[in-house]
N, C-alpha and C positions, 0 to 999 in steps of 0.2 A: 933573486927577483928576475923577472923577464924584462928584456929590453923593450922599448916602445914598439919596435919593429916586430918582435916576437909576439907581443900582445895583439898587434894588428893582424898578423898571420893566423894566430890562434882563433881570434874572433871571426875572421873571414872564413876559416875552415869550418867553424861551428855553424855559422849562418848557412854555408853551402850544404853541409850535411843535413842539418835540420830542415832546410828548405826543400831538399830532394825528398825527404821523408814526408813532409807535409804535402808536397805536390802529388806524390804517389797516393797518399791517403785521400786527398781530394778527388783524384781520378777514380779511385775504386769505391768512393762513397763513404769511407770511414771518417773523414774529417769534413767540417763545414766548408762550404764554398762561397759563402756570402761575404767573406773577408779575404783580402789579398794574402798570398803566401808570405810575402815580405813582412807584413804587419804581424801575422801569427808568429813568425820566427822571432822578430824583435820583441814582441810582448812576452813571449815565453821565456826568452833569455833574461829579460828585465825582471821577471818574477824571482829569479834566483837571488840576486843581491837584496831585493826587497824583503824576501823571507828571512835572509840572514840578518838584515837590519832589525827586523821585528823580534828575532830571537835575542839579539844583543840588547835590545831595549826592554826585554822582559815581557813583551806583548804576546809572544808565542813561546811555548815551552819547547826545548830542544826535542823532546820525545814526540811532539805533535808536528814538528816542522816538515818532515818528509811527507806525511799524509796530507797536510795542508797544501804543500807545493804540488804534489802529484795530482790532487783533486783540482786545483786551480788550472794547471796546464791541461789536464784532460778536458775540463769543461771549456777552456779557451778553444781547443782544437775541435771539439765535437759540437759545441753550442748547446744551449739549453732553451727549452720552450718557456715563454713567459707563462706565469700562473694566471689562469682566468679567475676572475672574481665570481664567486657563486652567487646566483640571484635567487 
């Protein structure tokens, strides 16, 4: 097990690394700019244990977990257009 200090260092490093990636993606137009970098990083990291919890609860199959997580993070970073109602 990691010590609390090691966990904090690991989380800080992950936030910094992912934050730099998101900032670059926002700067070059690859990622959405309507949400702050910090929020995108925090939300994307939070999806990992959420997905794991869903697998353990039997709500998501282990075979589908990577696809679901990848799609969720991609859509979080890139944004989606709301569907217009057809008239």
